[in-house]
Residue, then its C-alpha position, 0 to 999 in steps of 0.5 A: x240976176x236972181x241966183x235961185x233962178x240962175x241956180x235953177x236954170x243951170x239944174x234944169x237946163x241940161x236935164x230938158x237938153x238931154x231929152x230933147x236930143x234923146x227925142x231926136x235921136x229916136x227920129x234917126x231910127x226912122x229912117x232905117x228900112x222897115x219903116x215907109x214913107x215919102x219924101x213929103x212927110x219927112x219935109x213936113x216933119x223936119x219943118x215943124x221941128x226947125x219952126x218949133x225950134x226957131x219960135x224958141x230961140x226967138x223967145x232966148x234971142x233979146x227984144x230988139x230985132x238985130x238980137x233976133x237976126x243975129x240969133x238966126x244968122x248964128x245958127x245957119x252959120x253954126x249949121x254951115x259950119x258943120x255942113x262943111x265937116x260933114x258934107x264938103x260937097x254939098x256945102x260947096x254946092x250951097x255956096x256956089x247956088x247962093x253966091x252973092x248972098x248974106x250968108x255965103x258972102x260972110x262964110x267966105x269973108x270969115x274963112x278969109x278973115x282966118x287964114x290972114x288972122x293965121x298969116x298975121x299971127x306968126x312971128x317974124x322970123x316964120x314970116x320971112x322964111x315963108x316969104x323966101x320959099x314964096x320968092x324961091x317958088x315964083x322964082x321956079x315958077x318964071x323958070x319953067x315957064x321961060x323954058x317952056x316958051x322957049x321950047x314952044x317958040x324955037x329960041x334957044 
């Protein structure tokens, strides 16, 4: 890789990124009550911005279809992760509405893998402690269920 070109990228890209972020921040001011707009205008505004971002992203993504696909998928995943933090209710709604789509399945699988990774990273002693607690909890629930069943059937 040409070091001069790399240095130039490292010098120029933060400034350009800051300009784009400043411009986006200035768009937020349009949502204030002293502006009047309709839903279609806002939809068109953000669609144009998103198309420009996607087009630019794909220029960096590589030449293969697989590279471009993963670049867009990464964008969607990051967007969903952010949405999960900012608006969990909307995140759940999207997963429910798009149940079975590639993205929703990917996100569900990713969450399961993270939970499994946390579980698998336990040391043996902690693992046994948690299994003992789980066993105690199950026994307690069984006892509660047995007592309930006896009270319902009149058996002692």
